[in-house]
C-alpha positions as CSV (number, residue, x, y, z in Angstrom):
1,M,175.2,19.7,-124.8
2,T,176.3,22.9,-123.1
3,E,177.0,25.8,-125.4
4,F,179.8,28.2,-124.4
5,L,179.9,31.8,-125.6
6,T,182.7,34.3,-125.9
7,A,182.5,37.8,-124.4
8,K,182.1,39.2,-127.9
9,Q,179.2,36.8,-128.7
10,I,177.4,37.8,-125.5
11,Q,177.9,41.5,-126.2
12,T,176.6,41.2,-129.7
13,E,173.5,39.1,-128.8
14,R,172.6,41.3,-125.8
15,Q,173.6,44.5,-127.6
16,I,175.7,45.8,-124.8
17,S,179.1,47.5,-125.0
18,E,182.3,45.8,-123.9
19,P,182.7,48.2,-120.9
20,S,179.1,47.5,-119.8
21,F,179.7,43.8,-120.0
22,Y,182.8,43.9,-117.8
23,R,181.1,46.3,-115.4
24,L,178.3,43.8,-114.9
25,I,180.9,41.2,-114.1
26,R,182.7,43.5,-111.6
27,L,179.3,44.2,-109.9
28,G,178.6,40.5,-109.6
29,V,175.6,40.6,-111.9
30,L,177.2,38.3,-114.4
31,P,179.5,35.4,-113.6
32,Q,183.3,35.5,-114.1
33,G,183.1,32.8,-116.7
34,E,185.1,29.6,-117.0
35,R,188.7,29.4,-117.9
36,V,189.6,27.9,-121.3
37,G,193.3,27.6,-121.9
38,L,195.7,29.9,-120.2
39,R,194.0,33.2,-120.8
40,G,190.6,32.6,-122.4
41,R,187.2,32.7,-120.7
42,R,183.9,31.3,-121.9
43,W,180.4,31.6,-120.4
44,R,177.7,28.9,-120.4
45,R,174.7,30.1,-122.4
46,D,172.2,28.9,-119.8
47,V,174.1,30.7,-117.0
48,I,174.2,33.9,-119.0
49,E,170.5,33.7,-119.9
50,R,169.5,33.2,-116.2
51,A,171.7,36.1,-115.1
52,F,170.1,38.5,-117.6
53,A,166.6,37.2,-116.8
54,A,167.3,37.9,-113.1
55,L,168.7,41.4,-114.0
56,N,165.6,42.2,-116.1
57,S,163.2,41.0,-113.4
58,R,165.1,43.1,-110.8
59,D,164.9,46.2,-113.1
60,A,161.2,45.7,-113.7
61,A,160.4,45.5,-109.9
């Protein structure tokens, strides 16, 4: 089963600030997330993990 995360959960787990999280979305590093309800967004854990893995490998190069 796919686990969905809130922005706050991602920020806490990855130890990044809210502005940094949304900056990564604006830059296209992280996905926009999926709509939940009228205003909410959630992110699939597997998608977020792949995005951060790609970011870390790009930074290491």
